[in-house]
C-alpha positions in Angstrom: -3.2 -34.7 55.0 0.1 -32.8 54.4 0.1 -29.1 54.4 1.7 -28.7 51.0 2.6 -25.0 51.5 4.8 -26.0 54.4 6.8 -28.7 52.6 10.3 -27.6 51.9 13.0 -29.3 49.8 14.5 -32.3 51.6 16.3 -35.6 51.3 14.7 -39.0 52.1 17.0 -41.9 52.9 15.3 -45.2 52.1 16.2 -48.5 50.5 12.6 -48.8 49.1 12.7 -46.0 46.6 9.5 -47.1 44.7 7.5 -47.1 47.9 8.7 -43.6 48.8 7.8 -42.3 45.4 4.3 -43.8 45.5 3.7 -42.3 49.0 4.8 -38.9 47.8 2.7 -39.0 44.7 -0.4 -39.8 46.7 0.2 -37.3 49.5 1.1 -34.4 47.3 -2.1 -34.5 45.2 -3.4 -32.4 43.5 -0.1 -30.6 43.1 2.0 -31.4 40.1 4.7 -34.0 40.8 7.6 -34.6 38.4 9.5 -37.9 39.0 13.1 -38.5 37.8 13.8 -42.1 38.9 17.0 -43.7 37.5 19.3 -46.4 38.7 22.2 -44.0 38.2 21.5 -40.3 38.3 23.8 -38.8 35.6 24.5 -35.4 34.2 21.8 -35.7 31.5 19.2 -36.3 34.2 20.5 -33.3 36.2 20.1 -31.1 33.1 16.6 -32.3 32.6 15.8 -31.4 36.3 17.2 -27.9 35.8 15.2 -27.4 32.7 12.0 -28.6 34.4 12.8 -26.3 37.3 12.6 -23.2 35.1 9.3 -24.0 33.6 7.0 -21.4 35.1 4.5 -22.6 37.6 1.6 -20.8 39.3 1.3 -23.5 42.0 4.0 -25.5 43.8 5.6 -28.2 41.7 7.5 -31.0 43.4 10.4 -32.5 41.6 11.5 -35.9 42.9 15.1 -37.0 42.2 15.5 -40.7 43.0 18.3 -43.1 42.3 20.4 -45.9 43.7 23.5 -43.9 42.7 24.1 -40.2 42.2 27.2 -39.2 40.2 29.3 -36.4 41.5 29.1 -34.2 38.3 25.3 -34.5 38.2 25.1 -33.4 41.9 27.4 -30.4 41.4 25.3 -29.2 38.4 22.2 -29.1 40.8 23.8 -27.1 43.5 22.7 -23.7 42.2 19.0 -24.6 41.8 18.9 -26.4 45.1 20.4 -23.5 46.9 18.2 -20.9 45.1 15.2 -22.8 43.7 13.0 -21.1 41.2 9.6 -19.8 42.4 7.2 -22.6 43.5 9.7 -25.4 43.0 10.4 -28.0 45.8 13.0 -30.7 45.4 12.8 -34.1 47.1 15.9 -36.3 46.8 15.5 -40.0 47.5 18.6 -42.1 48.1 19.3 -45.5 49.8 22.2 -44.0 51.7 23.6 -40.7 52.7 27.0 -41.6 51.4 25.6 -41.4 47.8 25.3 -37.6 48.3 27.9 -34.9 48.4 28.4 -33.0 51.6 27.5 -29.9 49.8 24.1 -31.3 48.9 23.5 -32.8 52.4 24.4 -29.4 54.0 21.7 -27.6 52.0 18.7 -29.9 52.7 17.3 -31.6 55.8 17.5 -35.4 55.9 14.5 -37.6 56.7 14.7 -41.3 57.3 12.3 -43.3 55.2 10.4 -46.6 55.6 13.4 -48.8 55.3 16.4 -46.8 56.6 16.6 -48.6 59.9 19.6 -50.9 59.1 21.8 -48.8 61.4 19.6 -49.8 64.4 19.6 -53.5 63.4 23.3 -54.2 63.4 23.8 -56.8 66.2 27.5 -57.1 65.8 29.2 -56.1 69.1 32.0 -53.8 67.9 33.3 -53.3 71.4 33.9 -57.0 71.9 34.8 -58.0 68.4 36.9 -61.1 67.7 38.0 -63.1 64.7 35.2 -65.6 65.0 32.6 -62.9 65.0 34.2 -61.3 62.0 34.3 -64.6 60.1 30.6 -65.3 60.8 29.6 -61.7 59.8 31.5 -61.9 56.5 30.1 -65.3 55.7 26.6 -64.1 56.4 27.2 -61.1 54.1 29.1 -63.0 51.4 26.8 -61.9 48.6 26.0 -58.4 49.8 25.4 -55.9 47.1 27.4 -52.7 46.7 24.4 -50.5 47.8 23.7 -52.7 50.7 27.3 -52.6 51.7 27.1 -48.8 51.9 24.1 -49.1 54.2 26.1 -51.7 56.2 29.0 -49.3 56.6 26.6 -46.7 58.0 25.2 -49.4 60.3 28.6 -50.4 61.6 29.6 -46.7 62.2 26.3 -46.2 64.1 26.8 -49.3 66.1 30.4 -48.4 67.0 29.9 -44.8 67.9 26.3 -44.6 69.2 25.4 -48.1 70.5 28.9 -49.2 71.7 30.0 -45.6 72.4 33.5 -46.1 71.0 35.8 -43.2 70.3 37.2 -44.0 66.8 40.9 -43.6 66.1 42.1 -41.6 63.2 43.0 -44.8 61.4 39.5 -46.2 61.9 37.8 -43.0 60.6 40.2 -43.1 57.6 39.1 -46.7 57.0 35.5 -45.7 56.7 36.4 -43.0 54.2 38.5 -45.4 52.3 35.7 -48.0 52.4 33.2 -45.7 50.7 35.8 -44.8 48.0 36.5 -48.5 47.4 32.8 -49.3 46.9 32.6 -46.5 44.4 35.5 -48.2 42.5 33.6 -51.5 42.5 35.7 -53.2 45.0 34.3 -56.5 46.4 31.9 -55.5 49.2 32.9 -58.4 51.5 36.5 -57.2 51.3 35.6 -53.7 52.1 33.6 -54.8 55.2 36.6 -56.9 56.3 38.8 -53.8 56.1 36.5 -51.9 58.5 36.2 -54.8 61.0 39.8 -55.7 61.0 40.6 -52.1 61.9 38.8 -52.6 65.2 40.7 -55.8 65.9 44.0 -54.2 65.2 43.2 -51.3 67.5 42.4 -53.6 70.5 
């Protein structure tokens, strides 16, 4: 059983948000748990969280913020309460990918990998020996990948290149990753974004 008084605010990265919420609700009993679970976490949801945060509690209250996407404005509006939470308030943010969250949020809370955040360890594409045939096969396999899964795949490719294949990325390749995340936010075709990343490794070879 979890020692509730030792649980601090944190971030959980998991592609199975519902499972993580259920686990938390069970493990945090009998404490009060407030869940804000939305597909897109907007400013109105952030305001509701702030209002809930200032409702006085005699015991620890856990506020779970879970979403597939977190809008920038909504995150910025939470910075003050996350940095200086009201008495007896603990925040748990659940997101399928770190790239959803602002650096200012990530810097304030520890990050924990959830049940299904292992994609980075499952990328079998050999970045160090990449060729056009491998890229073609990879893109064909991921032809129908969703935007959220494409974000996870970007993290997987970065992990594979830097940790598994131990490559030192060029400035252009690093810029491509930053550009790729922005393009996905602008609803660019995920397959095209992945192609941008992979072609950057071919061009550098």
